[in-house]
C-alpha positions in Angstrom: 55.1 -44.8 68.6 54.1 -43.5 65.1 57.3 -41.4 64.9 59.4 -44.4 66.0 57.8 -46.4 63.2 58.8 -43.8 60.6 62.3 -43.4 62.0 62.9 -47.1 62.2 62.0 -47.5 58.5 64.1 -44.6 57.3 67.2 -45.4 59.3 66.9 -49.2 59.1 67.8 -49.6 62.9 66.6 -52.8 64.4 64.5 -55.5 63.0 61.5 -54.2 61.1 59.1 -56.9 62.4 60.0 -56.2 66.0 59.5 -52.5 65.8 56.3 -52.8 63.8 54.9 -55.4 66.2 55.8 -53.4 69.2 54.3 -50.3 67.8 51.1 -52.2 67.1 50.8 -53.4 70.6 51.7 -50.0 72.0 48.8 -48.4 70.0 46.2 -50.9 71.0 44.6 -48.5 73.4 45.1 -45.2 71.8 41.8 -45.2 69.8 43.4 -45.9 66.4 45.0 -42.4 66.3 48.4 -43.7 65.1 49.2 -43.6 61.3 50.2 -47.2 61.0 47.1 -48.5 62.8 44.8 -46.2 60.9 46.1 -47.2 57.5 45.9 -50.9 58.2 42.4 -50.5 59.7 41.0 -48.6 56.8 42.3 -50.8 54.1 41.4 -54.1 55.7 44.4 -55.8 54.2 46.8 -58.2 55.9 50.1 -57.0 57.4 52.0 -59.0 54.8 50.5 -56.7 52.0 51.4 -53.6 53.8 55.1 -54.3 54.2 56.4 -52.8 51.0 55.6 -50.5 48.1 53.9 -53.2 46.0 51.7 -54.0 48.9 50.5 -50.4 49.2 49.7 -50.3 45.5 47.7 -53.5 45.7 45.7 -52.0 48.5 45.0 -48.8 46.6 44.0 -50.9 43.5 41.5 -52.9 45.5 40.1 -49.8 47.0 39.7 -47.8 43.8 39.0 -50.6 41.3 40.8 -51.4 38.0 41.8 -48.6 35.6 41.4 -50.9 32.5 38.5 -50.2 30.2 35.8 -52.9 30.4 35.1 -55.0 27.3 31.6 -53.7 26.3 31.5 -55.3 22.8 29.0 -58.0 23.9 26.8 -55.3 25.4 27.0 -53.2 22.2 26.2 -56.2 20.1 23.2 -57.0 22.3 21.9 -53.4 22.0 22.4 -53.5 18.2 20.5 -56.8 18.0 17.6 -55.4 20.0 17.5 -52.3 17.8 17.5 -54.4 14.7 14.6 -56.4 16.2 12.7 -53.2 16.8 13.3 -52.1 13.1 12.6 -55.5 11.6 9.3 -55.9 9.9 7.7 -59.2 8.8 5.9 -58.9 5.4 3.7 -61.6 3.9 4.6 -63.2 0.6 1.4 -61.9 -1.0 0.4 -58.3 -2.1 -0.8 -55.9 0.6 -3.0 -52.9 0.4 -1.5 -49.5 1.2 -3.6 -49.3 4.4 -2.3 -52.7 5.6 1.3 -51.8 4.8 1.0 -48.6 6.7 -0.4 -50.4 9.8 2.6 -52.9 9.7 5.1 -50.0 9.5 3.4 -48.0 12.2 2.9 -45.1 9.8 -0.2 -43.2 8.5 -1.6 -44.2 5.1 -1.1 -40.6 4.0 2.7 -40.8 4.7 2.9 -44.1 2.8 1.0 -42.7 -0.2 3.3 -39.6 -0.2 6.4 -41.7 -0.1 5.1 -43.9 -3.0 4.5 -40.7 -5.1 7.6 -38.6 -4.3 10.2 -41.3 -3.9 9.0 -44.2 -6.1 6.8 -42.4 -8.6 3.9 -44.7 -7.9 0.2 -43.5 -7.8 -1.8 -45.5 -5.3 -4.9 -45.2 -3.1 -5.4 -46.6 0.4 -7.4 -49.6 -0.8 -5.1 -50.5 -3.7 -2.7 -53.4 -3.5 1.0 -53.2 -3.7 3.2 -56.1 -5.0 5.9 -57.6 -2.7 8.9 -55.8 -4.3 7.1 -52.4 -3.9 6.2 -53.2 -0.3 9.8 -54.1 0.5 11.0 -50.8 -1.2 8.5 -48.8 0.9 9.6 -50.6 4.1 13.3 -49.9 3.5 12.4 -46.3 2.6 11.0 -45.8 6.1 14.2 -47.2 7.7 12.9 -50.6 8.4 14.4 -54.0 7.7 12.5 -56.7 6.0 12.7 -60.0 7.8 14.3 -62.7 5.8 15.2 -60.4 2.9 18.7 -61.8 2.7 17.5 -65.4 2.4 18.2 -67.0 -0.9 15.1 -67.2 -3.2 14.0 -70.4 -4.9 14.3 -70.5 -8.6 10.5 -70.7 -8.9 10.1 -67.4 -6.9 12.6 -65.7 -9.2 10.7 -66.9 -12.2 7.4 -65.5 -10.7 9.1 -62.1 -10.1 10.2 -62.0 -13.8 6.7 -62.7 -15.0 4.9 -59.8 -13.3 5.9 -56.1 -13.4 6.0 -54.4 -10.1 4.2 -51.1 -9.3 7.6 -49.3 -9.3 8.0 -50.3 -13.0 4.4 -49.5 -14.0 4.1 -46.3 -11.9 0.8 -47.3 -10.5 -0.7 -49.7 -8.0 -2.9 -52.0 -10.1 -6.2 -53.1 -8.7 -8.7 -55.7 -9.8 -12.3 -54.8 -10.8 -15.3 -56.5 -9.3 -16.4 -59.2 -11.8 -20.0 -57.9 -11.6 -18.8 -54.5 -13.0 -17.1 -56.0 -16.1 -18.7 -55.7 -19.5 -17.8 -57.1 -22.9 -15.3 -55.0 -24.9 -14.0 -55.1 -28.5 -10.8 -57.2 -29.1 -7.5 -55.4 -29.7 -5.6 -57.0 -32.6 -2.1 -56.2 -33.5 -1.0 -56.8 -37.1 2.6 -57.9 -37.3 5.0 -59.4 -39.8 8.0 -58.8 -42.1 8.4 -55.5 -43.9 6.5 -55.4 -47.3 4.4 -58.5 -46.6 1.2 -56.5 -46.8 0.3 -55.7 -43.2 -0.9 -52.1 -43.9 -2.5 -53.2 -47.2 -4.6 -55.8 -45.2 -5.7 -53.0 -42.9 -6.5 -50.8 -45.9 -8.7 -53.6 -47.3 -10.5 -54.0 -44.0 -11.0 -50.3 -43.5 -11.5 -49.5 -47.2 -8.7 -46.8 -47.0 -5.4 -46.1 -48.7 -2.9 -45.8 -45.8 0.0 -47.4 -47.7 -0.1 -45.0 -50.5 0.8 -42.2 -48.1 3.8 -43.9 -46.5 7.3 -43.3 -47.6 8.8 -46.3 -49.4 5.5 -48.1 -48.9 6.4 -49.3 -45.4 5.0 -48.5 -42.0 7.3 -46.5 -39.8 5.0 -45.6 -36.9 2.3 -47.4 -34.9 -1.2 -46.8 -36.2 -4.4 -47.6 -34.3 -7.8 -47.9 -36.0 -11.2 -49.4 -35.5 -13.3 -51.3 -38.0 -16.7 -52.9 -38.1 -17.4 -56.5 -39.2 -20.3 -57.5 -41.4 -22.4 -58.4 -38.3 -21.7 -54.9 -36.7 -19.0 -56.1 -34.2 -16.1 -53.7 -33.6 -12.4 -54.6 -33.8 -9.5 -52.4 -32.8 -6.5 -52.8 -35.0 -2.9 -51.8 -34.2 -0.5 -51.6 -37.2 3.2 -52.0 -36.3 6.3 -51.4 -38.4 8.0 -54.5 -39.9 11.5 -52.9 -40.4 14.3 -54.2 -38.1 14.8 -50.8 -36.7 11.3 -50.9 -35.1 11.7 -53.9 -32.8 10.6 -51.9 -29.7 7.5 -50.7 -31.5 6.6 -54.3 -32.4 7.0 -55.4 -28.8 4.8 -52.5 -27.6 2.1 -53.5 -30.1 2.3 -57.1 -28.9 2.0 -56.1 -25.2 -1.1 -54.0 -25.8 -3.0 -56.6 -27.9 -5.4 -59.4 -27.1 -4.3 -61.4 -30.1 -1.8 -61.0 -33.1 -2.5 -61.5 -36.8 0.8 -62.6 -38.3 0.9 -61.6 -41.9 3.2 -63.8 -44.1 3.6 -63.3 -47.9 2.7 -66.4 -49.8 5.6 -65.8 -52.3 8.2 -64.9 -49.7 7.5 -67.1 -46.7 9.1 -66.6 -43.2 11.7 -63.9 -42.9 13.7 -62.4 -39.9 11.0 -59.9 -38.8 8.4 -62.7 -39.1 10.5 -64.7 -36.6 10.9 -61.6 -34.4 7.1 -61.1 -34.4 6.5 -64.7 -33.3 9.0 -64.2 -30.4 7.1 -61.0 -29.4 3.8 -62.8 -29.4 5.2 -65.6 -27.2 6.8 -63.1 -24.8 3.5 -61.2 -24.5 1.6 -64.4 -24.0 -1.1 -63.6 -26.6 -2.5 -66.0 -29.2 -1.5 -65.9 -32.9 -3.7 -66.0 -36.0 -1.9 -66.5 -39.3 -2.9 -64.6 -42.5 -1.1 -66.0 -45.6 -1.3 -62.9 -47.8 -0.7 -62.3 -51.6 -2.4 -65.6 -52.6 -3.3 -63.9 -55.9 0.3 -64.0 -57.1 1.4 -66.8 -59.4 4.4 -67.6 -57.1 2.1 -68.0 -54.0 2.8 -71.2 -52.1 0.8 -71.5 -48.9 2.0 -75.0 -48.1 5.6 -73.8 -48.0 4.6 -70.9 -45.6 2.8 -73.3 -43.2 5.7 -75.7 -43.3 8.2 -72.9 -42.5 6.0 -71.7 -39.6 5.9 -75.2 -38.2 9.7 -74.9 -37.9 9.0 -72.1 -35.4 6.5 -74.3 -33.5 3.6 -72.4 -35.0 1.2 -75.2 -36.0 -2.0 -74.2 -37.8 -5.2 -76.2 -37.8 -4.3 -77.7 -41.2 -1.2 -79.3 -39.7 -3.0 -80.5 -36.5 -2.2 -77.5 -34.4 -4.5 -74.9 -32.7 -3.4 -71.8 -34.5 -6.2 -70.3 -36.7 -5.2 -69.5 -40.3 -6.7 -67.8 -43.3 -5.4 -67.6 -46.9 -6.2 -64.1 -48.2 -5.3 -61.5 -50.8 -5.4 -57.9 -49.3 -5.0 -56.5 -52.8 -8.0 -58.3 -54.2 -9.9 -58.2 -50.9 -10.6 -62.0 -51.0 -11.3 -64.1 -48.0 -11.2 -61.2 -45.5 -14.5 -62.1 -44.0 -13.1 -65.5 -43.0 -10.2 -63.8 -41.3 -12.4 -61.4 -39.3 -14.8 -64.2 -38.3 -11.8 -66.1 -36.8 -10.8 -63.0 -35.0 -14.2 -62.8 -33.3 -14.1 -66.5 -32.6 -10.8 -66.1 -30.8 -12.3 -63.1 -28.9 -15.2 -65.2 -27.7 -12.8 -67.8 -26.4 -10.8 -65.2 -24.5 -14.0 -63.7 -23.1 -12.7 -60.1 -23.2 -14.3 -57.8 -20.6 -13.5 -54.5 -18.9 -15.0 -52.1 -16.4 -16.1 -48.8 -18.1 -17.4 -47.2 -14.8 -14.0 -46.2 -13.3 -11.1 -43.8 -13.9 -9.4 -44.5 -17.2 -6.2 -46.4 -17.7 -4.4 -47.1 -20.9 -1.1 -47.1 -22.8 0.5 -44.4 -25.0 1.1 -45.9 -28.5 2.5 -42.8 -30.1 3.0 -39.1 -29.3 3.5 -36.2 -31.8 3.4 -32.5 -31.9 0.6 -31.1 -34.1 0.4 -27.4 -35.1 -2.4 -25.7 -33.3 -3.0 -28.6 -30.8 0.4 -29.1 -29.2 1.3 -32.6 -28.1 -1.2 -35.3 -29.2 -0.8 -38.7 -27.6 -2.4 -41.7 -29.4 -3.6 -43.7 -26.5 -5.3 -47.0 -26.2 -7.8 -47.0 -23.4 -7.7 -50.4 -21.7 -10.1 -49.9 -18.8 -12.4 -47.2 -17.5 -13.8 -44.1 -19.4 -11.8 -41.0 -20.2 -13.6 -37.7 -20.4 -12.8 -34.2 -21.5 -11.5 -32.3 -18.4 -9.9 -35.3 -16.7 -6.5 -34.8 -15.2 -4.0 -37.5 -16.0 -0.3 -38.6 -15.9 1.5 -40.4 -18.7 5.0 -41.4 -17.8 7.0 -38.3 -16.9 4.3 -36.0 -18.4 1.0 -34.8 -17.1 -1.9 -32.6 -18.2 -5.6 -32.1 -18.5 -7.7 -33.5 -21.3 -8.6 -30.6 -23.6 -9.9 -32.7 -26.5 -10.4 -36.3 -27.6 -9.8 -36.9 -31.3 -10.8 -40.0 -33.1 -8.4 -42.1 -35.2 -9.5 -40.4 -38.4 -8.1 -37.1 -37.0 -11.4 -35.2 -37.3 -14.1 -36.7 -35.0 -14.2 -35.1 -31.6 -15.5 -37.1 -28.6 -16.6 -36.1 -25.1 -15.8 -39.5 -23.6 -14.5 -42.9 -24.8 -14.4 -46.3 -23.1 -12.3 -49.5 -23.2 -10.5 -50.8 -26.3 -10.7 -47.4 -28.0 -7.7 -45.7 -29.6 -8.0 -42.0 -29.1 -5.8 -38.9 -29.6 -5.5 -37.1 -26.2 -4.8 -33.3 -26.4 -3.6 -31.3 -23.4 -0.3 -32.9 -22.4 2.6 -30.9 -20.9 5.6 -32.4 -22.6 5.9 -35.4 -24.9 5.4 -38.9 -23.3 7.3 -41.9 -24.6 5.6 -44.5 -26.6 4.7 -47.3 -24.2 4.1 -45.1 -21.1 1.2 -46.0 -18.9 -1.7 -43.4 -19.1 -3.7 -43.0 -15.9 -6.4 -40.5 -14.9 -5.5 -38.8 -11.6 -7.6 -37.3 -8.8 -6.7 -33.8 -9.7 -4.3 -31.7 -11.7 -1.9 -31.0 -8.8 -1.5 -34.7 -8.0 -0.8 -35.4 -11.6 1.9 -32.7 -11.7 3.5 -33.8 -8.5 3.6 -37.4 -9.7 5.1 -36.5 -13.0 7.8 -34.3 -11.3 8.7 -37.2 -9.0 9.1 -39.5 -12.0 11.3 -37.0 -13.7 13.5 -36.8 -10.6 13.7 -40.6 -10.3 14.6 -40.9 -14.0 17.3 -38.3 -13.7 18.8 -40.1 -10.7 18.8 -43.5 -12.6 20.4 -41.9 -15.6 23.1 -40.3 -13.4 23.7 -43.7 -11.8 24.1 -45.4 -15.1 26.4 -42.7 -16.3 28.6 -43.1 -13.2 28.7 -46.8 -13.7 29.7 -46.5 -17.3 32.3 -44.0 -16.5 33.9 -46.2 -13.8 34.0 -49.1 -16.3 35.6 -47.0 -18.9 38.2 -45.7 -16.4 38.9 -49.3 -15.2 39.4 -50.4 -18.8 41.8 -47.6 -19.5 43.9 -48.5 -16.4 43.8 -52.2 -17.3 45.3 -51.4 -20.7 44.4 -52.6 -24.1 41.6 -50.1 -24.5 40.8 -49.1 -28.0 40.5 -45.4 -28.9 36.8 -44.4 -28.7 35.5 -42.1 -31.4 31.9 -40.8 -31.4 29.6 -39.2 -33.9 27.0 -37.0 -32.3 23.5 -36.7 -33.8 20.2 -34.9 -33.0 17.2 -37.0 -33.9 13.8 -35.3 -34.6 10.8 -37.2 -36.0 7.2 -36.8 -36.7 6.1 -39.1 -33.8 7.9 -40.0 -30.6 7.9 -43.7 -31.3 9.8 -43.2 -34.6 12.3 -40.9 -32.8 13.0 -43.6 -30.1 13.3 -46.4 -32.7 15.7 -44.5 -34.9 17.7 -43.3 -31.9 18.0 -46.9 -30.6 19.1 -48.2 -33.9 21.7 -45.5 -34.3 23.0 -46.0 -30.7 23.5 -49.7 -31.4 25.7 -49.0 -34.5 29.4 -49.7 -34.0 32.4 -50.0 -36.3 35.9 -51.0 -35.1 39.3 -52.0 -36.3 42.5 -53.0 -34.4 43.1 -49.5 -33.0 39.8 -47.7 -32.7 36.0 -48.1 -32.5 33.3 -45.6 -33.6 29.9 -45.3 -32.0 26.9 -42.9 -32.1 25.9 -40.6 -29.3 22.3 -39.3 -29.6 22.1 -35.9 -28.0 18.3 -35.4 -28.5 15.6 -37.8 -29.5 12.2 -36.0 -29.7 9.2 -35.6 -31.9 8.3 -32.3 -33.7 10.0 -29.9 -36.1 13.7 -29.0 -35.8 13.9 -25.8 -33.6 16.5 -23.2 -32.7 17.2 -25.1 -29.4 18.0 -28.2 -31.4 20.5 -26.3 -33.5 22.0 -24.7 -30.4 22.6 -28.1 -28.8 24.1 -29.5 -32.0 26.4 -26.5 -32.4 28.1 -27.2 -29.0 29.7 -30.4 -30.2 31.7 -30.2 -33.5 30.6 -32.3 -36.5 27.1 -32.9 -35.0 24.4 -33.6 -37.6 20.6 -33.0 -37.2 18.5 -35.9 -38.6 15.0 -34.8 -39.5 12.9 -38.0 -40.0 9.5 -37.3 -41.7 9.6 -33.8 -40.3 10.9 -30.3 -41.2 12.7 -27.4 -39.7 11.3 -24.0 -39.0 12.7 -20.9 -40.6 14.5 -19.7 -37.5 16.2 -23.1 -37.1 17.3 -23.1 -40.7 18.8 -19.6 -40.4 20.8 -20.6 -37.2 21.9 -23.8 -38.9 23.4 -21.9 -41.8 25.1 -19.4 -39.5 26.6 -22.0 -37.2 27.4 -24.5 -39.9 25.2 -27.3 -38.5 24.0 -29.7 -41.2 20.3 -30.8 -41.3 19.6 -34.0 -43.2 16.0 -35.0 -44.1 14.9 -38.6 -44.5 11.5 -40.3 -45.0 12.7 -43.9 -45.0 14.4 -45.3 -41.9 17.1 -47.4 -43.6 18.2 -44.4 -45.7 19.0 -42.5 -42.5 20.9 -45.5 -41.0 22.9 -46.1 -44.1 24.0 -42.5 -44.2 25.2 -42.6 -40.6 27.0 -45.8 -41.2 28.9 -44.3 -44.2 29.9 -41.4 -42.0 31.1 -43.8 -39.3 33.3 -45.5 -41.8 34.8 -42.2 -42.7 35.6 -41.4 -39.1 37.1 -44.9 -38.6 39.3 -44.6 -41.7 39.3 -40.9 -42.7 40.0 -39.9 -46.2 42.9 -37.5 -46.5 42.1 -33.9 -47.4 42.6 -33.8 -51.1 41.4 -35.2 -54.4 41.7 -39.0 -55.1 43.8 -39.6 -58.3 44.6 -43.3 -58.3 45.6 -46.5 -56.5 47.8 -49.5 -56.8 47.7 -53.0 -55.2 50.8 -54.5 -53.7 51.6 -57.9 -55.3 55.0 -58.7 -53.9 57.6 -57.1 -51.6 61.2 -56.8 -52.6 64.2 -55.9 -50.5 66.7 -53.7 -52.3 70.0 -53.4 -50.6 70.6 -49.8 -49.5 67.1 -48.8 -50.5 64.9 -51.0 -48.2 61.7 -52.7 -49.0 60.0 -51.8 -52.3 56.3 -52.6 -53.0 56.0 -54.5 -56.3 52.6 -53.1 -57.4 50.2 -52.8 -60.2 48.2 -49.6 -60.8 44.5 -50.3 -60.6 43.1 -47.0 -61.7 44.1 -43.4 -62.2 47.7 -42.3 -61.9 50.4 -42.3 -59.3 53.2 -39.7 -59.4 56.6 -39.6 -57.8 56.4 -37.3 -54.7 52.6 -37.5 -54.5 50.8 -38.0 -51.2 49.6 -41.5 -50.6 48.1 -43.6 -47.8 48.5 -47.4 -47.4 45.3 -49.3 -46.7 45.2 -52.8 -45.2 41.5 -53.8 -45.3 39.6 -50.9 -43.7 42.6 -49.8 -41.7 44.9 -46.9 -42.7 48.5 -48.0 -42.0 50.3 -44.8 -42.8 50.1 -41.5 -44.7 53.3 -40.8 -46.6 54.9 -39.7 -49.9 56.2 -41.6 -52.9 60.0 -41.6 -52.5 60.9 -43.8 -55.5 58.8 -44.9 -58.5 60.3 -47.5 -60.8 59.1 -49.2 -64.0 61.3 -52.0 -65.3 64.3 -50.8 -63.3 63.9 -47.3 -64.7 63.0 -44.4 -62.4 59.9 -42.8 -63.7 57.7 -39.8 -62.7 54.3 -41.3 -63.4 52.5 -44.6 -63.8 49.0 -45.1 -65.2 46.3 -47.8 -65.1 47.6 -51.3 -65.8 51.3 -50.4 -65.3 53.5 -52.6 -63.0 55.9 -50.7 -60.8 58.0 -50.6 -57.7 56.9 -48.1 -55.1 59.1 -46.9 -52.2 57.7 -44.6 -49.5 59.2 -42.2 -47.1 59.6 -43.7 -43.6 57.5 -46.9 -44.3 58.6 -50.3 -45.5 56.2 -52.8 -43.8 54.3 -53.7 -46.9 52.3 -56.9 -47.4 50.8 -58.4 -50.5 47.2 -57.1 -50.9 47.9 -53.7 -49.4 46.3 -50.8 -51.3 48.3 -47.6 -52.0 46.0 -44.7 -52.7 47.3 -41.5 -54.2 45.7 -38.1 -53.8 46.5 -34.4 -54.6 46.1 -31.8 -51.8 43.5 -29.2 -52.4 
């Protein structure tokens, strides 16, 4: 029957239904051995599906399942969501201790402390608190996700974040002392004001010294820290800051380290720009002001005008119904100084200044310099705790072990000092930056590791900023309209680190430009200490690089190398002399003077068009002489339009060879006719 079924289909003899039906009935008792019966029985499909090719394919499809790939996107999304839930960490809106954060993250406190040190450059103990931004950075560093971190912050929250520096910015987890451990400490007073208004003279009078006499130009160019005693035996710490515009950063550091600020204003000069800057620094630091109207011994002194001008800056003294304490003094004559000091102590009582001396020291670096025989000496203001000889410490990206503690007089040696004391710390590896936080570490190895981690972090940030600036520069070039960028390279060396930073910052901000180009300053090195061979080597790599030595010298080896390599070393003792010199060199780069000797110039008064000859500049010789065929350049303002040669030179329609001062003439140049009234034609003779 099976063969008949196959033949019937292949030959097409007889009705298919009849043959199939007959075969089915004939195989009812054969045990299912026939092919047709077996296939139908196994598939479990109807006879209608099995009649053709499509029917058999449907049967196979049902038996094997679909070959299409299942849509697993929902399943994957669900898995990703569950994984995110496992990684998500909920942090409180308040600071947490290192131990609490480690518990939330499921990590050991040791691993969290190690991450803080090596990846964030933050020194912390298990019991110390971390602010919210630092906690979030640690959480993300361990591969976790902070719940709700993408939510928009309220404006109030943003303002709060701006007010407080995070541990990542400070480099240490700050902790609060037990109120029972706090003891009274001397006030720290910063003296600020405009240049030459008598800030250092006031400090001289208080300390009975002559600091100003030893300063170049009679102006302060570094932060000085001193202590003085009042008539009743109380101690006051004074910080003297520069008044020159170039030292804005130093004034801000002085304000941030002080408990109060004495604003010195000259009675004969009133409020000036740096006076206003000092007021802004005080407000930003959130410290109270005391006004000292100085130079009251001068005939032109007008204290009423000073107080009225200060009122315009919302500084209201008690005489005008405000709450700002004021004293009218003469630093030169030493008059009324006791009144000023008594008001300082009165303000200190109101502030209730206290600190814990029985803990590891913390402070801030005011200045750092290299001293022969001692190495790097960091003038540091101790703010809390007690520092002792032998303590290991870290200051910014530098570390070390205290070898000596030198008093502000440069002679007295101490074994230990407490809060509100300015001290020179000897034993630093490297030169910390002014403003760096100074912290005593558990041991020397910890200090070294922390300093190395901070160096690495600073290098990565610098590289990131460089890449960002490079991309912006490239984008500007492709966008078109980019001016030609010219740079003057300088190496800055100074007696103290703060002065080096201030001068480098001022030079970096200088910029000159015209329609075609702009000139800027690139500072290759900014350090304290003498000029060395390595400084000369760095300067020699870039042509036309100048070494600026500010209040410092160069050793013999460096001077020999400078002569051999043709690297100029310029010495300055007053900051604005250095800035003016660099500015004049920038002007030369922007509008270079041709190689040759200047011989004369003429000013274009009117432009004439002569048929067949072109435009002629009707000019008048201002000085010197101008010869036919001489080399000239056409100046329009500070911009050089062209360098050319005199083609024709006429005086009253006669062709002449030379014109002199006061002569009127017509000047025609080779390949240039675009004159305008007011242009300057300068003549020079090639060397």
